[in-house]
Structure formats: C-alpha cells, structure tokens
N, C-alpha and C positions, 0 to 999 in steps of 0.2 A: 504493499500499499504505499509505503512512504517515497518510493521511487516513481510513483503514478499519480501523487499527488494534483498534476497539472489537470486530470480527469476532472478535479472538481469544481475548475472554471466554470462560473455562472449558475453554481447551486447556491441559495441561501443559506448563510449559515444562522444559528447553529444546525447541525442536522446529525443523525447517527447513521453511519456507515457499516452494513452489515457484510461481511466477504465469506458469501455462501459457498463458495468454493470449500474454504475451511469448513465450513458448517459439515458439509457432506464428505469430507474427509474424516472430522470427528466421529459422525454417525458411523461411517464404514468401519472404523475402529474399534469403535462401543461394540456395535452389531458383533465383529470377527471376534471381540474377546470373550463377551456375554454369551455367545453362541458355542462357546466352546464348552459350556458348563448346562447348556440348555437355559441360560437364566433369562427372565422375561424383564424387560425394563418400560419403564413408564415416565415419560418424560412432565415434570413440574411447571406448569405453565405459570404458574407465579413468576417465574425467572423471564420470561420473554414471551407475550402472547400475540406477536405479530403474527398476521394472518399469513403472509409470505412463507414467513419461518416454519409456522405449525404446518403448512401443507409440505414443506419437504420434512419435514419430522414424522408425520404421518405415513408419506409415502416410503419413509425409513423402515415402516414396521412397528416403530415405538408405539406402545399405549400411551394415554394421557393420566396424569394426577393432577385434582383440581382440589381449590380449598375455597370455592364459591360456587353459589347456583350458576353465575353467568360463566364463569371457566367451564363447568361441566355443559353448560347449553353450546358456548362456543366449540367446544371438542365435537360434540355433536354435530355442529353446522358444519364445521371443517371436515367431517367426514372419520374421524377415529372411530372404530368399531366400538358400540355400545359395550362389549362384553370386556373391553381393556380400558374402560374409564373408570378411574377409582377415586372416590371422592373422600378425602382427609378435611379437618378444619374443626376446632373447638366450639365453635358457634356455630351449628347449622341452623336457619330460620326453617320455622314450618315450612315455608313457601320452596325454599332451596330445596329442601328434602322431597318436596312433590316433585320437584324439577327431576330430578335425579332418580326417582319411582317411575316417573312418566316417560323417561328416556331409557329404563330398563338398563341401568347401568351396571358394571359388574360387581363393584362391593362399595359399600360406605364403611370407611374406616371412624369406628365408634369410640368417643373418648370419656364416655361416663354412664352411668346407670340410668340417669334421668333421660339423656340423648337416647338411650336404645329404647325405653318406656315410650316416650315421646314417638320415635320413628316406627314401633308397633304399631301405636295407635293410628297414624298417619297410613301406615301400609294397610291396616284392617279397613280403614273409610274408603279406601281405593282398590281394595279386592285384590290387593297384591302382598308377597312375601319378598322382605327387605334382605338382600345379601349383606352380611357383613362381617369385618373383622375388628376384631379389640386393638385399639393401640393402647400399647402397655407401656407406662415409664419402668424403664431398666434402672434407674438411678446410676447412670454412666455420665461421667463428665467429658464430654466433646474435648474440653482444651481449647476452645475458639473464643469470639469475642461472645461476652455475657448477654449480649441482647438477639444473639442467636444461638445461644443453646437450649436445648428443649427436652431433654432426656434427663434431667437429674430433678430431685423432688421439689424442688422451689420453683419449678417451672409450672405454668399452668395447663399443660399439656398432657394426654395420656390418663390411663388409667392405672393407680398405686399397687403395688404387687400384694399389700394386704388386703386390697377390694375383690379381688379376683373370687373367693368362694360366693362371695356376697353377688357378684355379677351372674355369676353361672347360675346362682338358685333363682336369679330375678328371670335369666334368659329361658330356663326350664318352663316357664310358665307362659311364655309370649309365645304364639302360634302364627305370628307374621313376620318372625325373625328367623333369618337361617345363620347360624354362625358358621364361617367357611375358614377364618383364618386368624393370624396373629399377624400385629403391625406394629413397628418400631420405628422410630426416629429420634436421633439425638443432637442433631445440629448441623449446621452448615459449615462452609470453606475448612473443613475439616483436612489436614495435609497430613499428619501422622497416622499411618496405615494402624498401627498398634491398637490404637481407638475403635477400628472396627474388628479386630481381632478381640479385644473384650467384649463388645456387643455380642458377635457370634457365641462367646462362650457363655454369655449370660440368656442367650436367645437358647442355647441346646437345655441349660435347666429349665425354662419356664416351658420350651416344648415336650419335654418329658414330662412336667407336672400334669399337663392336660393329658398327655397321653395315659398316664395312670389313671387318670378319672373318666378313661373312654371317650376322649374328644379327640377324634381322629382329623384333624383339619387340614386340608388339602393345601392352604396356603400360607406360605410364611413369608411377610413381607417386610426386608431390613431398611428401607426408606433411601434416604439418600445422603448427601453430606459431603460427596467428596470436593476436593479444593481444587482452584487452578493457582497457577503462579502469575501473580500480579506486579512483580518485579523483574521478570525476564519472561515476557510474553513471546518474544520473537524465538526464542530458544525452547521453549514448551508452550507450543501453541495448542497440541491432545494432550489432555490429562493422562495420567498414568492408569488408564483403564487395565492393562494387563495384569501389574500385581493388585490391584484393587479387588478384582474378581477370583484371582488366584489366593488373596489372601481370605476371602469367605471360604472357596471351596477348601482350602487345607484346615479350615478351624469348626466351621459351621456342620452339623451333623444332624440333617434331615432326613426323615423316612421315605423308602422309594417312593411312596403315593404325593409326596408334598411338592408342590410347585415353588421355587423361590423368584421372588419378585424385587424391583428396587425401582425407586423413584428419584431419579436424576434431572437436575436442572441447571444449576450452575456451570457444570463442567462440561454439558450439552453446548452450551452457547455463550459462557462468558468470553471466551476470547474471539469469537468472530464478529464483536462488536466494536466499534470507536466514536467517540463524540469529537465531531470536528467543528471547531470554534475559532474563531477570529481576535486577534487582539485589538480591543478599542482604545486603550490608552496605557501609557506606561508612566507610573508614578515613582520617582527615585527619592527614596528618603534617607535620612541620617543612618539607620540602623536597618531599613528593608527596602526592598525595590519591591512593586506590586504591577504584574501582568494581569491587566484589568479585560478580562473576557466578555463575549457576547452570551455565553453561556455559563450556568452555576449551578446550585442546588436545586432549581427547579429542572435541570435535566438530569443529573446525576447528583443524589441525595446523600450518598454513601459516605465522602468524604465529611461531611457535617454531622451524618447521623451516628457515623461508627468511628471518626478519623481513620477512615479506611485508606490504603494507599491505590493511587495508579499511576501508573509510567504516563508520563506526559512527554511529548517529541514536539520540536518545533518544524514542522514540515518544509517550511521555507530555507531553512537554516541546517537540515539533516544530513543534505547530500551536495556537497560543495567541493568534492573531489579534491579532500585533503585542504583547500582552503584554510588558513587558521582563523579563528574567530574568538575573540574573548569570553569566557565564559561568568557568567553572574549568577547569583541565586535570586529566584524571585518566590512570592507568595503568589499564586497563580489564583486569583479569585475572579467572582462571578459578578452583575450587576444588580443583585438581589438586595433590599434593604436589610440586609442582617449580616452582622459579624460572623456569622458562624457559615458564610456564604463563602466558602474555597472549594477548590479542586484538588490544591497541591501546596504545600508549605515549605519553604526552602527548598525550592526545586533548581537544580544547577541546569542551566539551558544558554545557549549562546545568546550573545547580545541581542536583545528581542526587540522590535519596533513595532509601531502600529501597523496594523494589516495583518501582520505576520500569522500565518494559519498553524493551529494547532491540533495533534492529535491527542486525546485524551484514550487511554488503550482500555481492553479489557472490561467494555461497557455492554457488551451483549446480553449480560444478566443483571436485572436489577439496576438499569438505568432508565430507558424508555417506559417498563412497566411501571416504576416506582416515581416518574415525573407527574409534574403537576403547573396549576396555572395561577400558582400564588404572584402576587404582583400582578395579575391578571397578564401575565404573558402567555406570549403564543406557544403551543405545543409545537417543538422540534419534530420535523420531517423525517424521514428515513429514505437513504440512497442505499440502492442493492448493488454488488458487485454485477453481476449481471447484465444489468442495466448499463453499466459502464465498458461492457466488454465488447472487443472490436477495436 
C-alpha cells in the first residue's frame, strides 16, 4: 500500500482502505489451518460489519458470530447459512431473541438462568425450540487490557461455575430449550498461546463434569481472542493460525461426537484495514510537536479508549529512495473537541508538513465498526483495493 498511495489521489480523506487481497490470503490461511482438525470458525461481526467484507468472508465458508439482533439480521441478509449463525451477548432483548428464532439460527449462547427462562417463554409463544449453548465463565485471566478481558469472575459475562447445578435443574423443566453445547470466551487481543492452553485444560474439566451427568453435548465453542501484531504489521500481516489451532488440538480432549467451534474477529480483518488521513496543521511547541489530522477518535476510538498502539506512516515521506529527512516526534491528534482525541503519542516521523497523507495501520477491526458522528462529523468512507486495481 505504501508504494501505491498515489492511487488515493482524488479520494476525500479521511477514509478506510481495505486490502481485500490480504483479507483473502488471511482467510485461505485460516481455512487451511483450521481444516487440518475439522474445526468450524464463525466470524465475529462486531470487528467489522462492512457488507463487501462480509460477502468475502461468507464466500470463504465461515459462519457468523453475532452480538446483536441487527448483526443476526445482517448475517441472514448477506447470506450466511442460518445454521452457522451463532448469537452471543449478555443482554439480548426480547425482540432480538425473536429475530434469532424467526431466522432459525444455529445457536444462542446464553449467559444466565433468567435469559434461558425468558428465551423458553418466547420460543414457546412462537411454537419453536431454541438451540442454546451455555456460556460459562471459566475464571481465566487473559492478561490483556482490562476492558477487553471477559473470562474472570469480576466480568459481567457468562455463567459462573458454581451456578451450573442450578442451571441444569432449570433447563430440565423447559420444553422449548435444547441444550446443544458449551461456550467460552475469555478476552480479546490475546498474544500468548499459553492462555489458550489454560482455557483448554479448564474446558476439559467442565466437559467431563457434564458428561458425568449424562449431558453429551455436540458443540464445544472456544470463542476467539487471538491477537494481531500492531507494532509490526508489515512483517506479520497474517496471524499465527497454525500454532493457535495446534495449541488447541494438542490440549483439548473432546469426545468423538463433539464439534469444535471458534469465533474469530480481529485476527481475520484487523490487518487488512488502514485509516488514511491528511495533515491539516502542524503545531510546534516547546516540548511537543502536534500533527493535527482530519481524522481522530470518531474514526478510530481505540487509542482514546484503550490507549492502544497503531503504527502510523507518513505516506508522502516513506518512499524517498534513501533521501535523508530529519525525524521528529509528534503527537498525532484529531480535530475532535476532546483532549483524549489522539491517534498516537510521541510518534517518530519524518518532518511532516500540512497536506501530508498518513496511514494509521491495523484498523480493519474496531475502526469503522466503532466509529461515531460525535461533533456531528461525517462518517468516513471506505475504499477497497479491488476498486484501485489495474
């Protein structure tokens, strides 16, 4: 992309640039590695629900992992097979449950006794049976940012281990609930594969507990969480799916009748996207230099929300064939009326000028999907690599 930035001429900034060839390469690698073990992968729409991106993911044979009724409906509209659509989320509304039931989706991942009883009543009213998996909180710390940790007792997610007897007691009395599986998800942007090994060991224990009680559940869903390399996306554009799935295969002990499912989002789309933004102004202070961009937290909230790192490249100054340019440190900030509106702090860049074009990398996940119209800003558009080919 950096060598082809001239193709961006005439495109109004800011915009998201999606490298669809990289997306296809990522999906090919994912399918090859998951296919070694007959693992089933659902794509987590919350990472990026762009329609063209979803169509490519659908065509690659992945299912859909949804966390809202609108995501369920969009998955159905895009053409994901209903049986491959799984619906998670700690706060499903009655209407959202009806959307899933009407669409005859493959599974609801349920997070509380009350949710299951409500779902039973709605399914009864619709003369249907809801297929569910129990989302169990395994109390495993994913050692990631506290805001994206989901598998410890302090989190709102999942059914606690000490609740399982009560949950099964209730389910036995519900005629419109069909328990088909167990679901786990412990966090996001997990780099250390040892964390997934610990999850598998806990899943083995919990799965045995259910089998001892004569619950022979066909689905074990390990969720997602595999991270990407934000610091060096050029060297690692495709995540390490090989060792991720091998870690699970070497540790998990499923029964012959059980399918193993995953819900991956960031690792599928994270590296394919960049936010392309123009420098509006340079402010040189006594202690800081500011590059003020035409994009900010409205287009990419992750730095403001999580203090997350994204590599930033000055496209106009990155390919000068060895020409020496002095490097300075800049706080790369946006136009939004908030001090927390920044894209990077103390970023070392070639001396930057008004009008320079920047690429903020690894924005394919949780960039566009978390964008807002705060300050009544216009939504950024999307440009696809397929449209610039030739």
